[in-house]
Backbone bond lengths (Angstrom), bond angles and torsions (degrees), N, CA, C in turn:
res aa  C-N    CA-C-N  psi(-1)  N-CA   C-N-CA  omega(-1)  CA-C   N-CA-C  phi
1 M - - - 1.466 - - 1.527 109.90 -
2 S 1.317 117.41 126.43 1.456 120.84 -179.44 1.514 110.53 -78.47
3 A 1.329 115.82 161.04 1.466 120.16 178.82 1.516 110.94 -60.15
4 E 1.350 116.34 -32.87 1.461 119.81 -177.37 1.518 112.33 -67.27
5 T 1.351 116.78 -34.31 1.463 120.20 -177.81 1.515 112.83 -97.00
6 N 1.328 118.02 -4.90 1.453 120.93 -178.99 1.531 109.77 -67.32
7 P 1.331 118.09 126.27 1.472 119.40 -176.09 1.517 114.82 -66.24
8 I 1.335 118.68 -18.12 1.468 118.50 179.15 1.523 112.18 -90.61
9 A 1.351 117.55 -9.57 1.465 120.16 -174.27 1.522 112.11 -60.89
10 A 1.321 117.21 -49.50 1.470 120.03 -176.01 1.531 112.14 -65.91
11 P 1.342 119.01 -50.44 1.469 117.97 179.57 1.534 113.08 -64.66
12 L 1.341 116.76 -32.79 1.461 119.43 177.93 1.535 110.00 -67.09
13 A 1.329 116.46 -44.22 1.462 119.88 178.28 1.519 111.10 -60.21
14 D 1.329 116.19 -40.79 1.468 120.15 179.20 1.524 110.93 -64.42
15 A 1.334 116.55 -44.02 1.471 120.69 179.74 1.527 110.80 -62.17
16 V 1.326 116.15 -42.31 1.463 120.39 -179.26 1.529 111.07 -65.12
17 R 1.332 116.55 -42.97 1.468 119.62 179.31 1.520 111.89 -62.06
18 R 1.333 115.63 -40.80 1.460 119.85 -176.82 1.519 113.13 -74.54
19 R 1.340 117.75 -29.33 1.456 118.81 -164.06 1.533 114.88 -120.41
20 I 1.331 117.63 -6.30 1.461 120.27 175.31 1.523 107.93 -116.61
21 P 1.311 118.29 113.09 1.471 120.95 -177.11 1.527 112.50 -55.10
22 G 1.331 115.89 131.14 1.456 121.42 177.33 1.508 115.20 86.70
23 A 1.349 118.71 -9.14 1.462 121.09 -178.82 1.522 110.75 -76.88
24 T 1.334 116.15 138.14 1.465 121.71 179.67 1.522 112.51 -111.57
25 G 1.301 118.84 -11.74 1.458 122.49 -179.12 1.511 110.15 166.46
26 I 1.344 117.25 -159.11 1.464 120.98 179.36 1.522 109.94 -133.82
27 A 1.307 116.43 160.70 1.466 122.73 176.97 1.518 108.65 -150.67
28 G 1.344 115.30 154.93 1.462 120.58 173.31 1.519 114.47 70.18
29 L 1.322 118.18 29.71 1.467 120.52 -178.45 1.521 110.32 -68.58
30 R 1.340 115.60 124.99 1.466 119.75 175.78 1.519 109.47 -152.91
31 R 1.314 114.61 145.71 1.457 119.49 178.92 1.516 110.04 -84.99
32 L 1.332 116.28 135.41 1.455 121.97 179.85 1.516 110.10 -91.18
33 S 1.328 116.19 150.16 1.463 120.41 175.23 1.511 109.34 -74.85
34 G 1.332 116.56 166.47 1.470 121.05 -178.26 1.507 109.85 84.30
35 G 1.350 115.52 -178.70 1.457 119.91 -178.69 1.512 111.09 72.67
36 A 1.325 116.43 70.31 1.461 120.87 -172.39 1.515 113.02 -62.74
37 S 1.328 118.71 -31.23 1.459 120.22 -173.59 1.521 113.89 -101.23
38 Q 1.335 118.27 -13.65 1.462 121.44 -179.11 1.524 109.59 -137.21
39 E 1.332 115.58 158.25 1.459 120.53 172.54 1.526 109.14 -83.30
40 T 1.341 116.27 142.73 1.456 121.29 174.81 1.520 108.33 -128.80
41 W 1.337 115.81 122.49 1.462 121.99 -178.12 1.525 109.93 -120.99
42 S 1.332 116.45 136.33 1.460 122.31 175.73 1.530 108.70 -104.58
43 F 1.323 116.60 138.91 1.464 120.39 176.94 1.526 108.92 -164.63
44 D 1.311 115.94 169.76 1.460 122.48 174.70 1.521 109.12 -114.87
45 A 1.318 115.77 140.18 1.464 119.74 167.49 1.522 106.84 -86.76
46 T 1.323 116.08 123.39 1.459 119.46 178.55 1.526 109.72 -80.08
47 T 1.320 115.18 147.21 1.462 121.69 177.26 1.532 107.50 -139.57
48 E 1.317 117.90 179.92 1.456 120.46 175.47 1.520 110.90 -74.37
49 G 1.322 116.98 -10.85 1.452 122.17 176.21 1.508 111.12 -118.85
50 E 1.337 116.26 -128.14 1.455 121.33 -179.99 1.524 111.43 -73.24
51 P 1.351 118.52 141.60 1.468 120.51 176.09 1.526 111.10 -67.86
52 I 1.331 115.63 156.96 1.458 121.59 178.88 1.536 107.81 -106.44
53 P 1.340 119.20 113.62 1.474 120.96 -179.68 1.531 110.88 -73.03
54 L 1.347 116.05 127.39 1.461 120.73 -173.28 1.520 111.84 -136.24
55 I 1.327 114.48 163.90 1.466 123.95 174.95 1.527 108.22 -129.76
56 L 1.324 116.51 134.27 1.471 122.09 169.74 1.519 108.13 -102.71
57 R 1.306 116.39 123.45 1.478 122.09 173.67 1.517 106.05 -109.52
58 R 1.326 116.74 118.38 1.470 121.49 -168.10 1.521 110.62 -138.40
59 A 1.323 115.83 143.33 1.465 119.96 174.57 1.526 109.15 -65.65
60 P 1.330 118.36 146.49 1.471 120.57 -178.64 1.523 111.88 -52.07
61 G 1.311 115.48 121.54 1.459 120.22 -178.79 1.512 113.75 70.23
62 G 1.315 117.05 3.32 1.458 120.74 -178.68 1.513 114.11 90.74
63 G 1.350 116.83 -9.76 1.458 119.78 -178.70 1.515 111.46 -76.55
64 Q 1.314 116.66 162.31 1.462 120.71 177.53 1.511 108.41 -81.04
65 T 1.321 116.55 142.61 1.463 121.30 179.10 1.509 109.86 -142.17
66 Q 1.311 116.43 142.08 1.462 120.22 176.60 1.517 112.04 -90.26
67 G 1.367 116.98 -20.22 1.462 118.55 177.15 1.520 112.27 54.95
68 R 1.304 117.62 168.37 1.464 127.05 169.62 1.524 114.92 28.73
69 S 1.298 114.59 62.42 1.469 121.06 173.06 1.517 113.46 59.53
70 G 1.351 116.86 33.82 1.455 120.00 175.20 1.511 114.44 77.01
71 T 1.329 118.88 8.80 1.462 120.45 -177.49 1.520 112.42 -92.27
72 A 1.336 118.08 -11.31 1.462 120.46 -173.14 1.522 111.78 -81.18
73 A 1.328 114.48 144.03 1.462 120.55 174.20 1.524 108.66 -75.53
74 G 1.334 116.95 153.12 1.445 120.83 175.51 1.519 110.81 -70.09
75 L 1.329 116.36 163.41 1.460 120.19 -176.65 1.521 112.50 -66.65
76 E 1.329 117.51 -34.42 1.455 119.86 175.94 1.524 110.61 -62.96
77 T 1.336 116.26 -37.94 1.462 120.99 176.92 1.525 110.40 -66.79
78 E 1.342 116.78 -42.38 1.463 120.12 177.00 1.520 111.43 -55.82
79 A 1.328 115.43 -46.22 1.466 119.76 -178.58 1.523 111.19 -60.76
80 E 1.328 116.86 -40.72 1.460 120.47 179.57 1.528 110.89 -68.11
81 L 1.323 117.31 -37.77 1.462 120.53 177.99 1.522 111.21 -65.15
82 I 1.317 117.11 -39.30 1.459 120.79 177.39 1.525 110.00 -61.97
83 R 1.322 116.45 -42.25 1.467 120.26 179.42 1.524 110.97 -62.10
84 L 1.330 116.47 -46.97 1.458 120.48 -178.88 1.526 111.78 -66.40
85 A 1.327 116.45 -39.28 1.458 119.88 178.19 1.525 110.45 -63.63
86 G 1.327 116.79 -40.67 1.456 120.34 177.70 1.516 111.88 -61.05
87 E 1.324 116.68 -40.09 1.462 120.72 177.89 1.525 111.44 -64.05
88 A 1.334 116.33 -27.70 1.470 120.97 -179.99 1.526 112.66 -86.32
89 G 1.322 117.80 1.99 1.455 120.98 177.63 1.514 115.22 94.08
90 V 1.346 117.29 9.04 1.463 121.02 176.27 1.524 108.68 -79.79
91 A 1.329 116.81 136.55 1.464 120.55 177.26 1.522 109.23 -71.59
92 V 1.328 116.60 113.14 1.461 122.98 -179.04 1.528 109.01 -140.13
93 P 1.339 117.58 158.42 1.461 119.95 173.73 1.531 109.45 -79.27
94 P 1.339 118.90 118.57 1.465 120.03 -178.05 1.532 112.49 -56.07
95 V 1.316 116.08 137.30 1.466 121.63 178.20 1.525 108.88 -83.82
96 R 1.343 116.12 126.57 1.465 121.36 -178.78 1.522 112.21 -89.47
97 L 1.337 116.56 -37.44 1.461 119.52 179.25 1.519 109.79 -161.88
98 V 1.325 116.00 150.33 1.464 123.83 173.34 1.519 106.89 -109.53
99 L 1.322 116.97 127.23 1.458 120.87 -177.04 1.525 110.78 -60.96
100 D 1.328 116.09 142.15 1.458 120.78 174.42 1.524 109.13 -131.90
101 D 1.324 117.32 -175.53 1.465 121.59 -174.57 1.527 112.34 -58.84
102 K 1.338 117.49 -34.95 1.464 120.85 -178.67 1.521 112.10 -65.64
103 D 1.327 116.60 -23.72 1.465 119.97 -178.41 1.524 112.53 -79.62
104 A 1.345 117.89 -18.77 1.472 123.33 175.88 1.531 112.58 54.22
105 M 1.335 115.72 39.15 1.461 120.06 178.19 1.522 112.75 -126.95
106 G 1.327 116.97 4.28 1.451 120.02 -179.58 1.511 112.22 83.98
107 H 1.328 115.62 -148.44 1.466 121.86 -174.21 1.523 110.90 -93.65
108 G 1.323 115.85 132.13 1.457 119.96 177.35 1.513 111.23 167.36
109 F 1.330 115.38 -178.50 1.457 120.47 176.85 1.519 109.81 -153.51
110 V 1.325 115.43 159.59 1.458 122.74 179.45 1.530 108.23 -113.23
111 M 1.333 115.36 131.40 1.469 120.75 179.82 1.524 109.59 -133.10
112 D 1.308 116.49 166.25 1.457 121.17 176.88 1.525 110.66 -62.69
113 R 1.308 116.41 146.31 1.465 121.74 174.76 1.527 108.38 -92.99
114 I 1.319 115.61 115.33 1.468 122.03 -178.46 1.528 108.89 -94.58
115 E 1.309 116.24 127.88 1.458 119.44 179.14 1.524 109.95 -75.59
116 G 1.319 115.83 142.61 1.446 120.47 179.51 1.514 110.78 156.42
117 E 1.318 116.69 -164.10 1.459 122.67 -175.35 1.524 109.93 -130.50
118 T 1.342 116.38 140.62 1.460 121.81 175.61 1.532 112.40 -116.24
119 I 1.318 117.73 -10.57 1.470 121.33 -175.19 1.532 109.74 -79.32
120 A 1.331 115.48 119.09 1.469 120.90 -173.65 1.520 112.62 -58.92
121 R 1.329 117.30 -42.17 1.476 120.16 -177.32 1.526 111.09 -55.93
122 K 1.317 117.14 -40.75 1.468 120.72 -179.66 1.530 110.93 -73.58
123 I 1.330 116.14 -43.43 1.467 119.77 -178.46 1.521 111.22 -61.99
124 L 1.329 117.25 -37.96 1.463 121.47 -174.93 1.524 113.66 -85.06
125 R 1.352 117.96 -13.21 1.461 119.49 -173.02 1.524 115.21 -128.89
126 D 1.317 119.27 -29.18 1.464 120.35 -173.61 1.528 111.73 -72.65
127 P 1.335 117.02 140.02 1.473 121.16 179.21 1.534 112.85 -57.12
128 E 1.328 116.78 -29.23 1.458 121.28 -179.01 1.522 112.78 -54.54
129 F 1.360 116.31 -30.12 1.460 120.60 -175.43 1.530 112.93 -106.12
130 A 1.341 117.11 12.62 1.461 120.80 -175.40 1.525 112.35 -60.04
131 E 1.319 117.52 -40.82 1.463 120.09 -178.92 1.517 111.77 -75.46
132 A 1.315 117.25 -27.35 1.467 120.68 -178.57 1.520 112.15 -76.90
133 R 1.321 117.72 -35.80 1.467 120.50 -171.26 1.526 114.04 -53.23
134 P 1.344 120.14 -45.73 1.468 118.89 -179.32 1.535 113.74 -65.37
135 K 1.321 117.50 -16.79 1.462 121.43 -177.55 1.526 113.03 -93.00
136 L 1.326 116.77 -17.10 1.461 120.15 -165.88 1.532 113.41 -65.95
137 A 1.324 117.91 -41.27 1.469 119.79 -177.18 1.526 110.63 -61.07
138 R 1.328 116.61 -45.98 1.465 119.30 179.12 1.531 110.52 -65.41
139 Q 1.329 117.31 -42.21 1.461 120.26 178.02 1.526 111.00 -58.61
140 C 1.330 116.50 -41.78 1.472 120.05 179.17 1.526 110.66 -62.39
141 G 1.329 117.14 -40.62 1.456 120.11 176.99 1.510 111.86 -61.91
142 E 1.332 116.87 -42.96 1.462 120.88 179.60 1.524 111.07 -64.44
143 I 1.317 116.66 -42.13 1.466 120.92 179.38 1.527 110.70 -62.41
144 L 1.328 116.64 -45.31 1.462 119.62 -178.32 1.524 111.64 -65.60
145 A 1.328 117.71 -36.28 1.463 120.21 177.43 1.525 110.32 -60.74
146 R 1.327 117.66 -43.79 1.469 121.16 179.12 1.522 110.68 -66.21
147 L 1.324 116.03 -41.79 1.465 120.38 179.83 1.529 111.23 -60.74
148 H 1.326 115.79 -43.07 1.462 120.13 -176.11 1.532 113.14 -73.09
149 K 1.337 116.32 -10.50 1.464 120.00 177.89 1.531 112.81 -95.02
150 V 1.317 117.77 1.73 1.467 119.86 177.07 1.528 109.07 -57.76
151 D 1.309 116.27 133.03 1.464 122.36 -177.23 1.532 110.22 -63.27
152 K 1.327 116.00 115.23 1.472 119.98 -177.07 1.523 112.35 -63.46
153 S 1.327 117.29 -26.48 1.464 119.60 -179.09 1.530 112.05 -67.95
154 K 1.323 116.92 -17.90 1.463 121.20 -179.36 1.525 113.31 -95.02
155 L 1.332 116.53 -6.96 1.462 120.25 -174.16 1.527 112.21 -73.50
156 P 1.327 117.54 147.09 1.463 120.60 170.05 1.525 108.90 -69.75
157 P 1.327 118.31 167.79 1.467 119.71 178.92 1.530 111.40 -57.63
158 L 1.339 115.61 128.45 1.458 122.10 179.65 1.522 108.98 -135.44
159 R 1.329 116.21 153.73 1.461 118.80 174.44 1.521 109.29 -67.83
160 V 1.322 115.67 145.54 1.461 122.16 176.60 1.522 106.91 -104.54
161 S 1.333 116.20 119.48 1.463 119.41 -173.66 1.518 110.83 -140.34
162 P 1.348 117.23 81.08 1.468 120.27 173.52 1.524 110.25 -71.67
163 A 1.310 116.23 -176.18 1.461 121.07 -172.05 1.523 113.22 -55.79
164 R 1.326 117.68 -47.91 1.468 120.17 -177.20 1.523 111.23 -59.92
165 A 1.335 117.19 -41.32 1.459 120.30 179.93 1.525 111.52 -65.61
166 E 1.342 116.46 -38.71 1.463 120.01 178.42 1.531 110.73 -64.06
167 I 1.323 116.66 -43.78 1.467 120.28 179.18 1.524 110.36 -61.50
168 D 1.326 116.07 -47.58 1.466 120.16 -177.57 1.526 110.98 -62.26
169 Q 1.330 116.86 -42.30 1.460 120.59 -178.43 1.528 111.18 -59.98
170 Y 1.336 116.34 -48.01 1.458 118.78 -176.00 1.525 112.36 -77.75
171 F 1.330 116.63 -25.58 1.463 118.39 174.27 1.524 110.63 -66.80
172 Q 1.320 116.99 -41.96 1.458 120.46 178.01 1.525 111.05 -63.67
173 T 1.322 116.61 -40.52 1.462 119.64 177.28 1.523 110.41 -63.01
174 Y 1.330 115.85 -45.04 1.461 121.10 179.21 1.529 111.26 -58.44
175 K 1.323 117.34 -42.97 1.469 120.60 -177.61 1.528 112.14 -65.73
176 T 1.340 116.98 -31.06 1.468 118.98 179.97 1.519 111.95 -67.23
177 H 1.329 117.76 -19.89 1.459 120.29 -179.52 1.524 112.10 -74.31
178 N 1.324 116.31 -20.82 1.464 121.36 178.06 1.529 111.60 52.12
179 H 1.315 115.57 42.44 1.463 121.84 179.11 1.524 107.35 -140.51
180 P 1.328 117.70 104.23 1.469 119.97 -173.64 1.520 113.75 -67.33
181 H 1.328 115.37 137.32 1.466 123.42 172.64 1.529 105.80 -128.09
182 P 1.326 118.46 99.98 1.467 119.93 -177.08 1.529 114.06 -53.93
183 V 1.327 117.96 -36.27 1.466 119.91 179.86 1.527 110.23 -66.97
184 F 1.326 116.76 -38.73 1.462 119.56 176.12 1.523 110.41 -63.19
185 E 1.326 116.73 -42.18 1.464 120.97 179.50 1.540 109.94 -60.02
186 L 1.334 116.05 -43.60 1.460 120.66 178.94 1.529 110.16 -62.27
187 A 1.321 117.06 -43.20 1.468 120.63 -178.71 1.525 111.22 -65.39
188 F 1.323 117.37 -41.79 1.470 119.61 177.10 1.531 110.41 -59.49
189 R 1.336 117.07 -43.62 1.465 120.03 179.77 1.532 110.50 -64.34
190 W 1.343 117.06 -43.57 1.464 121.92 179.07 1.528 110.30 -58.55
191 L 1.316 116.85 -43.65 1.458 121.27 -178.56 1.523 112.00 -68.01
192 K 1.332 117.29 -42.83 1.463 120.62 -178.64 1.529 111.56 -63.58
193 E 1.321 116.85 -27.43 1.463 120.84 178.84 1.532 112.16 -81.33
194 R 1.341 117.36 -9.36 1.470 120.79 -173.82 1.530 113.09 -129.20
195 V 1.314 117.51 24.05 1.463 120.69 -179.64 1.523 110.07 -59.33
196 P 1.345 118.53 130.05 1.468 120.19 178.31 1.523 111.22 -57.48
197 P 1.321 118.56 151.42 1.464 121.35 -178.02 1.526 111.88 -60.57
198 E 1.337 115.64 152.22 1.460 120.69 -177.87 1.525 112.19 -65.36
199 T 1.327 117.15 -14.35 1.466 120.62 179.57 1.531 111.75 -79.43
200 T 1.338 117.59 -4.47 1.460 120.82 179.10 1.527 109.97 -56.78
201 E 1.329 116.67 129.50 1.460 120.42 179.83 1.524 110.56 -70.19
202 L 1.320 116.00 130.23 1.457 121.39 179.87 1.525 109.74 -98.79
203 T 1.331 115.56 144.91 1.463 121.61 -177.82 1.526 109.00 -137.82
204 L 1.338 115.74 177.96 1.457 119.65 167.04 1.521 108.24 -63.92
205 V 1.323 116.72 131.69 1.459 123.60 179.15 1.525 107.48 -123.84
206 H 1.331 117.15 134.49 1.468 120.19 178.96 1.516 110.71 -65.25
207 G 1.328 117.11 -44.75 1.458 121.39 175.32 1.510 115.49 90.61
208 D 1.349 118.71 -14.98 1.464 120.62 179.94 1.533 109.86 -152.59
209 F 1.318 115.35 46.16 1.463 122.90 -175.07 1.522 108.47 -82.87
210 R 1.344 116.81 99.93 1.468 121.98 -173.70 1.522 108.99 -168.39
211 H 1.358 115.57 177.96 1.457 121.03 173.39 1.529 109.69 -52.45
212 G 1.300 115.39 144.75 1.460 121.19 -177.71 1.507 111.47 96.97
213 N 1.323 116.20 -31.20 1.462 121.44 179.19 1.526 112.01 -112.01
214 L 1.335 115.97 9.96 1.464 121.77 175.77 1.517 108.03 -120.19
215 M 1.329 117.11 120.25 1.461 121.09 175.48 1.527 107.53 -87.31
216 I 1.318 116.21 119.13 1.462 121.66 -171.52 1.522 110.20 -122.88
217 G 1.321 115.06 137.13 1.461 122.25 175.54 1.513 110.05 -121.08
218 P 1.335 118.09 -178.07 1.465 121.28 178.63 1.522 113.11 -59.52
219 D 1.343 116.64 -18.52 1.464 120.96 178.86 1.523 113.10 -94.68
220 G 1.329 117.77 -3.86 1.460 121.00 179.33 1.515 112.55 119.07
221 V 1.333 116.27 -155.10 1.470 121.56 -176.49 1.527 109.51 -71.55
222 R 1.325 115.57 124.60 1.463 121.04 -179.45 1.527 112.89 -104.15
223 A 1.330 117.20 -25.63 1.465 118.88 -179.82 1.513 110.36 -164.62
224 V 1.336 115.36 147.08 1.463 122.91 172.79 1.521 107.20 -100.74
225 L 1.335 116.61 125.61 1.458 122.88 -174.61 1.526 111.40 -111.98
226 D 1.330 115.46 172.04 1.469 123.79 167.54 1.521 112.78 55.91
227 W 1.330 115.84 82.16 1.455 123.10 -176.41 1.533 112.65 -99.48
228 E 1.314 118.19 17.73 1.464 120.01 -172.14 1.531 113.84 -69.05
229 L 1.329 118.18 -20.71 1.470 119.87 179.36 1.528 112.61 -101.31
230 A 1.320 116.77 12.57 1.474 120.43 178.44 1.519 110.43 -62.71
231 H 1.329 115.34 144.63 1.461 120.66 -178.96 1.530 108.82 -161.11
232 I 1.307 116.42 -179.72 1.462 121.59 173.55 1.523 107.48 -94.84
233 G 1.329 116.51 122.82 1.455 119.00 -177.07 1.521 112.01 -163.28
234 D 1.317 115.81 -167.52 1.457 123.22 178.77 1.536 108.06 -73.08
235 P 1.337 119.21 123.09 1.467 119.79 -179.04 1.521 113.66 -59.65
236 M 1.336 117.74 -25.37 1.458 119.64 179.11 1.535 111.70 -67.34
237 E 1.343 117.04 -14.13 1.467 120.56 177.32 1.524 110.75 -59.04
238 D 1.341 117.20 -45.03 1.457 120.43 -179.13 1.519 111.83 -65.14
239 L 1.343 117.38 -38.72 1.459 120.20 179.64 1.523 111.30 -68.08
240 G 1.323 117.22 -36.44 1.456 120.63 178.48 1.515 112.62 -71.68
241 W 1.343 117.15 -36.80 1.465 121.44 -175.23 1.523 111.59 -64.73
242 I 1.325 117.70 -42.13 1.468 119.12 -178.26 1.526 111.93 -71.14
243 C 1.338 117.11 -12.09 1.463 120.60 177.72 1.530 112.87 -94.41
244 V 1.317 118.26 -3.58 1.470 120.76 178.51 1.529 109.15 -59.18
245 N 1.320 116.95 135.27 1.467 121.47 -173.20 1.521 112.78 -59.20
246 S 1.316 118.00 -30.60 1.465 120.43 -179.29 1.518 112.18 -61.68
247 W 1.339 117.11 -24.46 1.471 120.39 -179.02 1.531 112.14 -93.65
248 R 1.332 117.34 8.42 1.470 120.52 176.89 1.532 110.79 -93.28
249 F 1.304 117.28 -16.35 1.468 123.67 175.30 1.530 112.10 50.16
250 G 1.331 113.69 49.71 1.459 120.51 174.96 1.510 114.97 94.84
251 N 1.325 117.99 -21.30 1.475 120.80 179.32 1.529 109.37 -86.30
252 I 1.323 116.51 65.09 1.465 120.25 -169.06 1.523 113.09 -67.73
253 D 1.334 117.75 -20.00 1.469 119.80 -179.61 1.520 113.06 -80.09
254 N 1.317 116.72 -7.34 1.467 121.94 174.41 1.525 107.91 -111.89
255 P 1.335 117.72 90.76 1.463 120.53 -168.71 1.519 115.45 -64.23
256 V 1.323 118.72 -24.39 1.466 119.88 -179.85 1.524 108.71 -91.15
257 G 1.324 116.74 97.59 1.452 121.87 175.47 1.508 115.89 62.32
258 G 1.333 117.31 14.13 1.458 119.93 -177.13 1.507 113.84 78.70
259 F 1.348 116.58 3.07 1.460 119.18 -177.06 1.524 114.67 -123.04
260 G 1.335 119.77 -9.58 1.454 118.16 -174.60 1.509 115.66 -155.81
261 R 1.341 114.25 -178.40 1.464 122.87 -176.99 1.522 110.50 -98.23
262 R 1.313 114.68 151.39 1.467 119.82 175.24 1.524 110.64 -59.45
263 E 1.359 116.28 -40.64 1.462 119.86 -177.07 1.533 111.58 -57.94
264 D 1.322 116.93 -38.64 1.467 120.32 179.35 1.523 110.78 -69.70
265 L 1.322 116.43 -39.36 1.470 120.59 177.01 1.519 109.93 -60.72
266 Y 1.326 117.26 -48.81 1.461 121.79 -177.31 1.529 111.32 -66.07
267 E 1.340 116.65 -42.28 1.468 119.85 -179.47 1.527 110.98 -63.80
268 G 1.318 116.40 -42.03 1.459 119.54 177.41 1.512 111.65 -63.52
269 Y 1.323 116.46 -38.60 1.460 121.63 -179.81 1.525 110.82 -63.69
270 E 1.308 116.45 -49.06 1.466 120.46 -177.76 1.525 111.65 -69.76
271 A 1.340 117.52 -38.08 1.461 120.84 -179.17 1.525 111.84 -65.53
272 A 1.334 117.17 -28.75 1.463 121.34 -179.39 1.522 112.61 -89.80
273 G 1.326 117.12 8.06 1.453 120.54 174.98 1.505 115.78 102.80
274 G 1.325 117.82 6.82 1.460 119.85 176.33 1.514 111.04 -74.24
275 H 1.337 116.31 160.96 1.460 119.98 177.43 1.529 110.39 -63.54
276 K 1.313 116.88 158.27 1.460 120.58 176.15 1.522 108.83 -58.38
277 V 1.312 115.66 130.94 1.455 120.87 -174.77 1.521 110.55 -79.29
278 D 1.324 115.92 133.80 1.461 122.88 173.52 1.533 106.83 -101.67
279 P 1.348 118.40 102.87 1.465 120.42 -176.28 1.527 113.89 -55.97
280 E 1.320 117.43 -32.85 1.465 119.52 179.42 1.530 111.31 -68.20
281 R 1.330 116.29 -35.44 1.465 119.05 177.34 1.529 110.62 -70.90
282 V 1.330 116.22 -36.19 1.464 119.22 175.54 1.532 109.40 -63.48
283 K 1.350 116.82 -40.36 1.467 119.34 178.39 1.529 110.32 -62.58
284 F 1.333 116.96 -41.00 1.460 119.96 176.70 1.534 109.88 -52.69
285 W 1.331 116.02 -47.03 1.466 120.07 -177.38 1.527 111.92 -73.56
286 E 1.331 117.33 -26.86 1.464 119.15 173.92 1.525 110.35 -67.98
287 V 1.342 116.42 -40.83 1.464 119.88 175.74 1.533 110.08 -63.30
288 L 1.326 116.56 -47.35 1.460 119.75 -179.43 1.532 110.71 -63.54
289 G 1.340 117.00 -39.68 1.457 119.55 178.29 1.514 111.96 -63.92
290 T 1.335 116.77 -41.12 1.463 120.95 177.86 1.523 110.41 -62.82
291 L 1.321 116.44 -42.96 1.458 121.05 178.84 1.531 111.09 -65.57
292 K 1.329 116.67 -42.71 1.469 120.68 177.89 1.524 110.81 -57.64
293 W 1.328 116.41 -45.64 1.460 119.27 179.80 1.526 110.70 -64.90
294 G 1.325 116.94 -36.40 1.459 119.37 175.61 1.517 112.24 -61.71
295 V 1.338 116.51 -42.97 1.465 120.55 178.22 1.529 110.20 -65.92
296 M 1.336 117.13 -38.74 1.466 119.75 176.79 1.524 110.72 -61.81
297 C 1.332 116.84 -38.90 1.463 120.50 178.29 1.521 111.05 -63.22
298 T 1.330 116.71 -42.77 1.468 118.95 179.09 1.523 111.11 -68.96
299 T 1.332 117.46 -26.50 1.458 120.14 173.87 1.526 109.96 -62.98
300 M 1.339 116.62 -37.54 1.461 120.80 175.69 1.523 111.01 -63.62
301 V 1.332 116.26 -37.72 1.464 120.32 176.80 1.525 110.02 -60.38
302 M 1.327 116.28 -44.96 1.462 120.05 -179.25 1.525 111.05 -62.85
303 A 1.333 116.77 -39.27 1.460 120.18 178.05 1.529 110.50 -64.34
304 F 1.326 116.10 -40.84 1.467 120.73 178.33 1.531 110.78 -62.53
305 K 1.317 116.02 -45.18 1.470 120.68 179.76 1.518 111.91 -65.54
306 A 1.347 115.66 -27.19 1.466 119.95 -178.78 1.525 112.54 -82.21
307 G 1.348 116.95 -4.78 1.458 118.41 175.32 1.514 116.08 126.47
308 D 1.337 117.58 -10.81 1.469 120.13 176.99 1.518 107.89 -83.29
309 R 1.327 116.26 91.23 1.454 121.40 -171.41 1.529 113.39 -89.61
310 S 1.310 117.29 34.06 1.457 120.08 179.31 1.520 110.14 -72.26
311 V 1.329 115.77 148.13 1.456 121.20 177.56 1.525 109.99 -62.87
312 E 1.343 116.56 -36.27 1.464 120.44 -179.41 1.525 110.92 -60.39
313 R 1.340 117.22 -44.76 1.465 120.58 178.92 1.524 110.54 -58.78
314 A 1.324 116.01 -48.05 1.462 119.95 -177.22 1.526 111.64 -64.98
315 T 1.330 116.46 -41.99 1.460 120.97 -177.42 1.522 111.27 -64.80
316 I 1.315 116.41 -46.41 1.465 119.61 179.05 1.523 110.40 -68.32
317 G 1.316 116.95 -39.52 1.459 120.80 -178.70 1.511 113.55 -57.52
318 R 1.332 116.73 -41.21 1.468 119.06 -177.21 1.527 111.82 -71.65
319 R 1.331 117.93 -11.80 1.468 120.33 179.19 1.531 111.88 -75.72
320 A 1.315 117.44 -5.54 1.468 119.64 175.57 1.524 110.87 -56.71
321 S 1.332 117.37 -34.67 1.465 120.59 -179.51 1.529 110.72 -66.42
322 E 1.346 116.89 -32.48 1.463 119.98 177.51 1.529 110.37 -64.38
323 T 1.317 116.62 -39.88 1.466 119.09 -179.33 1.527 111.08 -67.18
324 E 1.338 117.21 -29.57 1.466 119.25 176.58 1.524 110.69 -65.51
325 V 1.327 117.23 -40.83 1.463 120.83 176.43 1.530 109.84 -63.47
326 D 1.340 116.09 -43.99 1.464 120.10 179.50 1.522 111.58 -61.29
327 L 1.323 116.53 -40.78 1.463 120.01 179.47 1.521 111.47 -64.66
328 M 1.316 117.85 -40.53 1.456 119.79 179.22 1.532 110.71 -65.55
329 R 1.325 117.49 -36.42 1.462 120.57 177.33 1.529 110.92 -65.67
330 L 1.334 116.37 -34.57 1.462 120.06 179.03 1.529 112.50 -76.51
331 L 1.334 116.84 -39.52 1.455 120.72 -174.70 1.521 112.77 -83.58
332 A 1.334 117.22 -26.01 1.468 120.87 -179.79 1.527 108.42 -136.81
333 P 1.337 117.91 64.71 1.465 120.66 -175.14 1.521 111.93 -64.26
334 L 1.347 114.92 142.45 1.447 120.61 178.17 1.512 112.34 -88.17
335 G 1.308 116.19 -20.22 1.456 120.47 179.85 1.496 109.79 -168.96
336 K 1.314 117.86 176.06 1.451 121.39 -179.25 1.507 110.32 -72.93
337 E 1.360 115.34 134.87 1.448 120.62 -179.65 1.516 110.96 -70.23
């Protein structure tokens, strides 16, 4: 579909002209691949001078969607979280406008387009990122410390999901599959016996801080993307999630995203004002994150069995077995990682 015949082109151009100072229209509108739960469109706002590179993040067809079993924040909430995170010093793409009824495009927002790479294979292997890789773990720690210090009193309504709630949610999902996985059962029991105390301070949590949601350039992390799973929870959740083996993409000896050491992540976190890191609590969340991803993989299996015969469903579904191996390595380690 060309930009000229695209049904969102005209209303988007009108919204941009009305709401971005100096904009005269749009050019180069194209939909990007990826983003399973939302539409992502790349375009430029034209001006009398240099164009402004932008991204439209929009609910499918413009309608509101909760995505991912009702756990996702709405797009208006995402936009507000990005604004607040930016004020706290987190690298984010500035939001230019949030769609409203006058825009006649449904739910979504327009933000700056940040140049960089999100594909893990390139970030972990291409020479272009060789100088950035040793810095990334510490940068991630610094970013998370700033994120976790966002003033909760300023946050829009978000779900509150401490450790016990996360375990219960994914256990219920697992049980609906009616397909026993002994390793999953063992992991659920291990987690229930080690739930952090209720006195644990809860903060804003990104909820999906990993490859794919980090825009990275030769200088390091340029922006944190995709805030739809943000919630109020244990800040150690974010530190544990980026250490899940599935996000190392084969570089298993570098536990932080396949590019760095835990020590660098923790040092960056504490140096930027985060609480002192408890490695055992981070491990708890790494186990829970690994188990969550395993349950998500089996959810893909159920969708495939129900008739969604996409290759993506089948490919992700079979990765459940990988998470079982990862869980056994975490629960019964043979040596120090």
